[in-house]
N, C-alpha and C positions, 0 to 999 in steps of 0.2 A: 653421290652414292649415299642417300639419306639413311638407308638401313644400317650401314656401318657406322655412320655418325651417331645414330641413336644408340647403337651397341656400345660405342666408346663412352658415351655419357654415363652409362650405367654398368660399365665393365667392372666386374667384381668376381672374386673367387667363389665358386659354388660350395657353400658350407653345408654339405649333406652328411647326415648321420648314417653310418653303415651299421649301426647297432639298433635300428628301429625294431620294435617287437613284431613278431610274425602275425599276420592277419588272422582273424577268427575264421574268415571264410574266403577262399579264392576259387573262382569258378572259371572253367574254360568252356566256351559255348561255340559249337561248330557242327557243321554237317559234312566234314571232310572224311578222308580215308580213316577207317577205325584204327588200324595199326599205328598210323601217324599220330592221330589224336591221343590214343592211349599212351604212347611213349612220351608225348609232350606233356600230357597231364601228370604223368608219374614224375617226370623230371622237375616239374614246377610245383608239385605238391598241391594240385588243384583237383576239384571235382569236375568231372566231364558231364555236360548236358548236351543233348542233341539240339540243333537249331529249331527243330519242329516243336519242341516243348514250350517255346515262347512265341510261336507264330500267332497270327491274328485269329486262327481257327482253333487254337489250343483251348483245353477246358479251363485251365487256370495257370497261375504263375507258380513254378516249383518253389518250395520253401527255401532250398539252398540258394536259389538266385535272388529271392526277395531279401535274404539276410546277408548277402555277400557284400564285401567292401572292396574287393579287387576282382575285376572281370577281364578275361581275355577272350576276344572275339576273333574267329577265323572265318570270314565270309567267303563265298564263292568268288573266283577271280574275274567276275564280270557282274554288271549291275542287272541281276536277274530278278524275277518277281519274288523269289524266295528271299533274296537279300534285302529287297525293299521292305517286305513284310517283317523280316527280323528286326530291322532297325526301327521301324515304326512301333513295333511292339515294345522294344526296349525303352523308347522314349515315353511310353505310357505306363510303365511299371512304377508303382509307388515304393521305391527302395526304402528300407528302414534306416539306412545310414548313407552318408555320402559315398559315392562309388568312384573309384579310380579305374580307368579302363585303358586297356591296350588292344588296339586292332592290329593283328599280325597278318601281314600280307607276304606270303612266301613267293615273291616274284619281283624281279627288277624291271618288269615290262614298262612301267610308267617312265622310268629313266631313259628308256630307249624310244619313247614317243608313242607307245601303244595307246590309242584313243580310248579303248574300252577300259583299260586300267586307270587312265587319268580320270575318266568319268566316274568310276567306282570310288577313287580316292576323294574326289570332290564331294560326292554324296556322303561318304563316311565322315569326312571332316565336318560337314555341315550338321549332321545329326549328333555327333559326339559333343560338339560345342553346346548343344541345346540342353543336355541333361547330365553329362559327366562332370564330376567335381574337378577332375584333371584327367587328361587323356594323352596318349602317345600313339602315333601311327608309325609302326615299325615295319620296314621292308627288309626282306632277307633274300638270299639266293634260293635256288631250287632245293626243296627239302629232301634230305637223305636220312633214312631211318632203317632199322632192321627189316630186311626183306624187300627193300626198295633202293637198291644201289643203281646209280645212273649208268654205270658201265655194264653191269650185269643186264640191265634192261636193253641196252643197245647192242651188246655183243651177240645176242642170240638172234638178231634180225637177219633175214636172209640176204639183205643188201649191205650188211655191216662192212664187208670187204671193200666197198666203194668209198667209205667215209674216211676223210683225211684225219690224221691224229691232231691236227691243229684246230679242229672244231671243239670248242670247250664252253662251259658255262659255270657261273658261280654256284657252288653247292654248299648249303648250310646244314650242319648237323643238328640233331636234337639238342645236344649240349650247348652249342653256341646260341641257339634260339632261346633256350630257357635261361641262359646266363644274362642275356641282354634284357629280357623281360623282368627277371627277378631284380636286376639292378635298378630298374625304374621303380618297382614297387618298394624295395627296401631302402631306397635313398630318401624316403620321406616326401610328403607332398610339398609342392611349391605353392604356397598360399598367395603370393603376390602375382606371380607370372608377369611382372612388369619389365623384367630384363629380356630384351629381344634375343640375346644369346641363349638364355634359358629356353625361350620358346622354340628357337631353331634346333636346339640340341635335345629337347625333351618331347616336344609335341610331334616332331617328325624326325625320324632317324632311319638310316639305311645301313644294314650289315652286309658288307662286301666280303663274302667268304672266298677262300682260294678257288680259282678257276680249275675245273677238272675236265680232262678230255672225255669225249663221249665214248671213245674206244680205248682199250688198254694198249700199252706199248709192248708188254711182254707177250701177250696173246692178242694181237691187234684185232683180229677178225674171226676169232674162234666161235663156233656155235656151241653154246653151253650144253652140257649133258642134260640138264633139266629141260631145256627147250626141246632137245631131240626126243626125250622120253614123253613129253607132252604131245608129240606129233607122231604117235605110233601109226605105222602104216605108210607114213610119208617121210620117215626119217632119212632114207637113202636119197630120195629126191631132194630133200631140203639140204642135206650135206653136199650133194653134187652142185646145187645152185650156189651155195655159199662158197664152194671151192672155185667155181667159175668167176664169181664176183671178186674173190680175193685175187685171182689171176689177172683179171681186168684192172683191178686197182693198182697192182704192181706194174702194169704196163703204162700207167700214166693217167688212168681214169680218176684217181684220187685228186690229182692236181686239177683236172678238168672240173670235178665236182666242187672243189674249193673256189675256182674262178666263178662258176655259176652261183654259188652261195653268196660270194662277195658282190656280184652284179645285182642279184635280186634282193640283197639286203636293204636296198633303197626303199623297198615296199614292205619289208617284214621286220618288225622289232626283234623277233626271235632270232632271225638270221644275223642281225646286227650284233646281238650278244654272242652268238656262236662263233662268229668270225673275229671276235675280239675288238670290235670298233669302240672308240671311246664314248663314255657318257659325256654329254654336253650340257652342263647346267647353264641356266640363263640369268642367275642372280647369285649374289654372295650368300644369301640365306640358303639356297639350294646347295651351294658348294659346302657350306659348313655342316649341313645335314649328312653329307657324305664323309667329310673330314672329321672323324671322331676316333676316340682311343681304340675302338674295336677294329678299325681298319688300318692300323699302323703298318702292318706288313702285307696288306693285300690291295692297297690303293697306290697308284702312281699318277700324280698330276703332270700334265704335259700342256704345252702351248700349241704350236703348229705341228708338233709331233715329228719334227725333222729327224730326231735321233733314231726313231723307228723306221720312218719311211725312206730316209736317205742313207743313214749309216748302218742300218740293220741291227740296232740295239734290241735286246730281248728283255722282257720283264715276265718271266714264267710265273704263272699262277696269279698274276696281278690284274686288276681291272684298271684300265686307263680312264682318267677323267680329264677332259679337255676344257680349258678355261677361256677359249677365244670367243665364246658366245655370251659372256657376261656383260650386261649393260647397267649403267651407261659406260661406254668404253673410254671416253676421253673428254677432258675439259681444259681450257687454257685461261690464264690471267697473268698479267705483268711479267711476261717472258718466262712463264712457268707452264709446263704441260703436266696435268694430272691425269693419269691413265690407270685403268685396271691392269693387273699383271698380265692378263691374257690378251690385251689389245695387240693387234697385229701392227708391227712397225711400219709396214707399207702404208697403212691407212693413217698412222700418226704423221708420217712425212707429208702425205697429201693434205691432211687436215691443217697442219701448220702452214703449208705453202699457200693454202687458200686465205690464210690470215697474214700472209707476208712474213712468216717466221720460219725457222728451221732448227733442227737439232744441231748441237755443236759438232757432232761427227755422225756419219751414216755409213754402215757397211755396204759392201757390194750387193749382198743378198738381203732383202728387207722383208721377205715372207717368213718372219720369225716373230715370236711374242716379245713384247717389251720387257716382261719380267725375266726373261732368260738372261738379260744383261746384268742382273744382280747376282746371278749364281755362276756364270761363266764369262770370261772376257769376250766381248764382241767389239771389234774395232774396225775403223775405216783407215784412211791414209793420212789423218791429221797430224800435224807437227806439234801443235800446242796441246790439243786434247786428242789423245790417240784411241781411247776406248769409250764406248757409250756409258760404261759404268762411272767414269769420271764426272759425268754431267748429272748423275742422280743426286737429288737434294735430300729426299726423305722417303721412307717406306713405311707401310703399315703391314704388319705380319700377324699371324695367328699361331700361337703355340698349342699344338694338338695334344700335348701331354698334360699341360697345366690348364688348358682351356681358358686362355687369356689372350688379349691383344697386346702387341708390342709395337710401339711407335718409335722409330729411330731416325735421327737426323744426322747428316754428315758433320763430323767433328765432335759428336757427343760420346764417342768411345764405343757405344753399343752398336752403332752403324758399322764401324770398322771391324768389329768382332763378327758381325753377322754376314757381311758381304763375302761372296765367293766361298761360303761355308756350306758344305754338303750335309744337310740335316733333314731327314725325311719327316721330322715332327714339326718343322716350320713351314707354314703356308704363306706365301706372299700374296697379299690381296690387292694393294694398289701402291703407286709410287709417283714421285714428281721429278721431272727433268728440267734442267735449265735450258732455255732456248735463246736464240739470237735473231736479229733481223735477217731475212732471207737474202741470199746473194746468188750471183751467177759467177761461173768460173771459166777461165781460159785454160787450155792445156798445151803443154810443150813436151815433145817427145825427143829423146836423144838416145842413140845406140852406142854402147861401149863394147869393145872387143876384148875378151878375156881380162876383165878388170881384177885387181887384187882384192882380197877381203877387206883390208884397211881402207881402200878407196871407197868401197860400197858403204862401210860403216860411217865414214866421214860424210859421205853424200847425204845419208839419212839424218844424221844428228847435227850437222852444221848447216843445214839448209835454211834459207830465208823464205822459202815458199810455204804457203799455208798447208799444202798437202803434197805428199810424194809417195810413190810406190815403185818398186823395181820388179820386173817380170822377166823370167827366162823361160823360153818355150819348152826346153827339156835340158837335162843335164849335159847332153852332148852338143847343144847349140853353141855356136862360137861367140855370139853376142848377147848382151842383156839390154833390155829397153828400160830407160829411165823416164817415168811419167811425172811431170811436175804440174801443179795446179796453183793458180793465183786468182783471187777475187777480181772481178771487173766492175766498173761503176754501173753500167747499164747492161741490159740483156742484148746479146749479140746473136747473129745468125748461128754461130757455132758455139754459143755459150752453153754451159752444162749446169743443170740444177744441182746435181750431185757429182762431186769430183771422183770419177771412176773411169777406167779405160773402156774400150769397146768390148773386151771380153767380160769385164765386170758387169756391163749392162745386160749381158745375155741371160744371166741367172734369173733375174726377175721375170723376164719374158718367157722363159721355159716354164716357170711355176704357174704363170697365168694361163697356160695352155694345158688343160687337164690330161689329154691323151699323151702329149709329148712329155709332160711332167712325170706321169706314171711310168712310162717306158724308161725315162732317164734315171729315176730313182731305182727302178729294178736293176738296170744295168750297173749302177754304182754299187748297189748292195751285193751283187753277184760277182762282179769282175774287177772292182776298183778298190784301192786302199787309199784312204784320205787321212792326213794327220797334220797337225799344226804344232810346231816347236817354238819355244821361247828361248833364244840363245843369248847368253852374255857374250862379251867381246871375245874371250878366249875360245868359247865353244863355237862361235860363228867362224872364227879363223880356221879352226880344226875342220868344221863342216865344209867350208868353201874349198879348202885344199883337197878334199877327197870327193867332192860332190859329183865330179865327172865320172867317177867309178860306180856311182849309184844309178839304179834304173828308174830315174825320176822323169815323169812326163810333164811336170809343171813345177816351177819354183816361183813363188811370189813373196817378196820381202817388203816389210813395213816396220817402221819404228814403233816401239811401245815404251811409254814413259813410266818410270817408277811412280807408284801411287800411294805407298805407305799403308796399304790395306794388309792386315795380318795374314790372311789366307791367299793373297794374290801371288801368282807365279812371278810377278815382277814387283814385289813389295819394296825392295830397298835399292834396286839398280835398274838402269835402262837396259832394255833388251831389244833384239830384233825378232820379229815374228816371221817364221819361215813356213808358209802354207804349201804343203807338198802333196803331190798326187802321183800315184803309180798303179800298175796292175797288181791285183791281189796275189797272183802267183809269183811275184818278185819281191814281196814284202819281207821275206826271210833275209834276203841280202841286206835290206835297209835296217831291219831290226838288229842284225848281227853287227852292223857298223855302229849303231847307237850304243849297244852294250859295250863294245870294245873301245870306242873313241870318246863318246860323250855320255857316259853312263848316268850322270846326275842332271841331265837336261830336263827343263820344265816343259810341259806340254799342255795343250788346251783340252780339258775333259769334255767340253761341249762340241768339239770338232775332231772326232777321231773314229776310225773304223775298227778299233781293237775289239 
């Protein structure tokens, strides 16, 4: 990851003066909507000039533009003939002083793969580099200004009753746009531009404003009075059609429209944004352009997004940024695996296996991001190393508040403070895992009838086997199955690459089949309740004594070793992990039991349907 290595070599605090004097001349140059441009110019204290005044066919250069030192350009959102003419003219103007320029693009289309938007940005970037003393390309959400409210514009449509409330897009106000532009100008020029972090944060920046539904919730599909008045003579017909659309929407057409929008989003960047699909940066520089102080409350980084897809987590108003596409994803050396935080664990396992190595422990489900293991416990059935986090050697993080990198190694104190710490201002970029020589495993299965809690605890914590897990099909089942695993010298016909039982092997196969995976996740979100508890000895005994009275459809028990990590749910003592599954309509019985019998129990924040 050369870009991050270069950033680390020149990592420094941005010493920017907030008290720089106001410019003698600030000009906003655009051919956009007059109300939008007027509001923006007023908020920025800039002089507004139409784009035609500097076109190749213009009579001359306006005096205000020739003398300006700060220029804001709002081009059309496609590479039109007018846009090409505008930038060619700007490159030919003999400015009387060095010009710092902001190109404001009120659209996130490039982040969602819109080829026209990407072509425009490449053109703008190339031309600004040729003549601007310093420039910044700033992307924002859809502009909203007086007289142009996105919901007002949508609610009056005759088909608004068919639109689901879940269709939303990032909407930026005039105030937020002007604030980020003025911050660039008032921070003072960067004369060196040698710091790659400065280039990533200043030359290109994205403002992710809160996502706003296309239709309102209080009057979801009302036809506005303004719209009715503007359609005199057809008002009754329009109201009748809107009423029919609303009726059809409540009969289920809204859900059908949502499914269609999601299906066709493959071909439409706009539909990808409206349906809330994640932005997928392909490099750490792209990620840092999104991860800036203005997006503290509106951005949510995810890996494989299992929390949303499987557990039904919601991040209202936030834009998801998925890190699984960042390259290079993984490298190895001397029994160390260095990976991007978004690297998919499944591919890490396959990559290591091809080099005759393996991770110290592997979970049953590997379609997750490696970085998840630093923030929530991810474990397999290992006896010596129980969680994937125990094998992390070092991490590289980015502090979004102070705009600096943090490198932490196990044992330095900082590592132990940061691990399992929920902090939205900390962005994990890459990490290193310890690995070992690849092995094959044999499996032994034993069934016990109604064992006592002490028996199960001793089986897990006094075992000489390398891996062990205990599974019970339901709380009402009479027996529990003990699965023990031991390394074997050579690969056998029945040997296992990963020590997990037959049920544990199913989860990866489900995820590898898109249709089945989608149906399975929908089923779990709607009808299932999934939670993982970390029980000490006393809590486990209490749980096991009453578990047959609980409506549990699956019980899986594994040991978890104390790790000494400050924010870990098993910091100072060994515990048993109880992975539980039940129907959603029976969860109240389970939650009532927890409150009454084990109120202080620890639980896994990364594996729960709350």
